[in-house]
C-alpha positions in Angstrom: 97.1 8.7 -32.3 99.5 9.0 -29.4 97.9 12.4 -28.6 94.4 10.9 -28.5 95.6 8.1 -26.2 97.1 10.7 -23.8 94.1 12.9 -23.9 91.8 9.9 -23.2 94.0 8.8 -20.2 94.0 12.4 -18.7 90.3 12.7 -19.2 89.7 9.5 -17.3 92.1 10.5 -14.5 90.2 13.8 -14.1 86.9 11.9 -13.9 88.4 9.7 -11.1 89.6 12.8 -9.3 86.3 14.6 -9.6 83.9 11.7 -9.0 84.5 10.1 -5.5 82.0 7.3 -6.3 84.6 5.9 -8.8 87.3 5.7 -6.2 85.0 4.0 -3.8 84.9 0.9 -6.0 88.2 -0.1 -4.5 88.0 -0.6 -0.8 90.0 -3.8 -0.5 93.6 -4.3 0.4 94.4 -4.2 -3.3 93.2 -0.7 -3.6 96.4 0.4 -5.5 97.2 -2.2 -8.2 100.3 -1.8 -10.4 98.0 -1.6 -13.4 95.5 1.1 -12.4 91.8 1.2 -13.1 92.4 4.4 -15.1 94.8 2.5 -17.4 92.4 -0.4 -17.7 89.5 1.9 -18.8 91.9 3.8 -21.1 92.9 0.7 -23.1 89.3 -0.5 -23.3 87.8 2.8 -24.5 90.8 3.5 -26.8 90.3 0.1 -28.5 86.7 1.0 -29.1 87.8 4.3 -30.6 89.8 2.3 -33.1 86.7 0.2 -34.1 87.6 -2.9 -32.1 84.6 -4.3 -30.2 85.7 -7.4 -28.3 87.7 -7.7 -25.1 90.1 -10.2 -26.7 90.9 -8.2 -29.8 91.3 -5.0 -27.7 93.8 -6.8 -25.4 95.8 -8.2 -28.3 95.8 -4.8 -30.1 97.2 -3.1 -27.0 99.6 -5.9 -26.3 101.0 -5.9 -29.8 101.1 -2.1 -30.5 101.1 -0.2 -27.2 102.8 -2.5 -24.7 105.6 0.0 -24.0 103.0 2.5 -22.9 101.5 0.0 -20.5 104.5 -2.0 -19.1 102.4 -3.5 -16.2 99.6 -4.8 -18.4 98.5 -8.0 -16.7 97.3 -11.3 -18.4 94.1 -11.2 -20.4 92.1 -13.2 -17.8 92.9 -10.6 -15.2 92.0 -7.7 -17.5 88.7 -9.3 -18.5 87.7 -10.0 -14.9 88.5 -6.5 -13.7 86.6 -4.9 -16.6 83.5 -6.8 -15.4 84.0 -5.3 -11.9 84.2 -1.8 -13.3 80.9 -2.0 -15.2 79.2 0.6 -13.0 81.7 3.2 -14.0 81.0 2.9 -17.7 77.7 4.8 -17.8 79.3 7.9 -16.2 82.5 7.7 -18.2 80.8 7.3 -21.6 78.5 10.2 -20.8 81.4 12.4 -20.0 83.3 11.3 -23.1 80.4 12.2 -25.3 80.0 15.6 -23.6 83.7 16.4 -23.7 83.9 15.7 -27.4 86.5 12.9 -27.0 84.1 10.7 -28.9 83.0 12.6 -32.1 79.5 11.5 -33.0 78.0 12.9 -36.1 74.2 12.5 -35.9 71.4 13.9 -38.0 68.3 15.8 -36.7 66.1 12.8 -37.4 64.9 10.7 -34.5 63.9 7.0 -34.3 61.5 5.7 -31.7 60.8 2.0 -30.9 60.3 -0.4 -28.0 61.3 -3.9 -27.2 59.7 -6.3 -24.6 61.9 -7.6 -21.8 60.2 -10.9 -21.0 60.7 -12.2 -17.4 58.1 -14.9 -17.9 56.0 -15.9 -20.9 53.3 -18.2 -22.2 51.3 -20.0 -19.5 53.7 -18.8 -16.8 53.0 -15.1 -17.5 49.8 -14.9 -15.4 51.3 -16.9 -12.5 54.7 -15.1 -12.2 55.2 -12.5 -9.5 58.7 -11.3 -10.3 59.3 -7.5 -10.1 55.8 -6.6 -8.8 56.7 -2.9 -8.5 57.1 -2.4 -12.3 56.4 -5.5 -14.3 53.0 -6.8 -15.3 51.4 -8.8 -18.0 51.3 -7.6 -21.6 51.1 -8.9 -25.2 53.9 -8.9 -27.8 52.3 -8.6 -31.2 55.5 -9.5 -33.0 55.8 -12.8 -31.3 52.0 -13.2 -30.7 52.7 -14.1 -27.1 51.6 -12.9 -23.7 54.4 -12.3 -21.2 55.2 -10.8 -17.8 57.8 -8.1 -17.8 58.5 -4.6 -18.9 59.1 -2.6 -22.1 62.3 -0.8 -23.0 61.6 2.3 -25.0 64.4 4.1 -26.9 64.6 7.4 -28.7 67.7 7.6 -30.9 69.3 10.0 -33.3 69.7 8.7 -36.8 73.3 8.5 -38.1 74.3 7.9 -41.8 75.5 4.3 -42.4 75.9 3.7 -38.7 73.8 2.5 -35.7 71.5 5.1 -34.2 72.7 7.0 -31.1 70.4 6.5 -28.1 69.3 9.7 -26.5 66.4 8.6 -24.2 65.9 5.2 -22.6 62.7 4.6 -20.6 61.2 1.5 -18.9 57.5 1.0 -18.6 55.1 -1.8 -17.6 54.4 -4.4 -20.3 50.8 -3.5 -20.4 51.4 0.2 -21.1 50.8 1.4 -24.7 53.9 2.6 -26.5 52.2 6.0 -27.2 51.5 6.5 -23.5 55.1 5.7 -22.7 56.3 8.2 -25.3 54.2 10.9 -23.7 55.7 10.2 -20.3 59.2 10.8 -21.8 58.0 14.0 -23.5 61.0 14.2 -25.9 62.3 17.6 -27.1 62.6 16.8 -30.8 64.8 19.1 -32.9 62.9 21.6 -35.1 62.4 20.3 -38.6 63.5 16.7 -37.7 62.1 13.6 -39.3 60.5 11.1 -37.0 60.7 7.4 -37.7 58.3 5.1 -35.8 55.9 2.3 -36.5 52.1 2.6 -36.6 51.6 2.0 -32.8 52.9 5.6 -32.2 50.5 7.2 -34.7 47.8 9.4 -33.1 46.2 12.6 -34.4 47.4 14.6 -31.4 51.0 13.3 -31.8 50.9 14.0 -35.5 49.7 17.6 -34.8 52.5 18.1 -32.3 55.2 16.8 -34.8 53.7 19.0 -37.6 53.9 22.1 -35.4 
């Protein structure tokens, strides 16, 4: 376990060395804190690798079992606040962790496709709202039987046995766009011989023929 912790820390340090945008997050006078951002991200991601999912439990785990490895670990309130400030770095870091193999994710060839409405205004306010005019418009959510103004979030994920699916593609579309049209925009490269799990809104003769081929 010590080796995994060291490998994770070195990987994050290499990312910070190779990605200038991560270093540019600290332009204040406190640009070199005693407890570095690299250490902070290490304890957070290491906690998740142990199956711990909340900030408080991760902090308590590191405090109780790994304190000698992180002697300058600050108070929980400071750790929690700084983690929120580092949010933009997580997308890049997690992508690199998956690519590097530091996170071993065993997925099947099957794919799951679905969408969820992101409602910015709903009901009688849906037609009057003007928020996000460049992307959002008015659509209808059949599940809730409700008109709304907003967008749709489309996800294509790899199925995993007895675990949550692993997202591979995430796509935003206007609320009025049909799910099948949004899927065609993404044009996913599905593995050969994979099973495709989706609801009836995605069914179309052309799509069925493509999947069969």
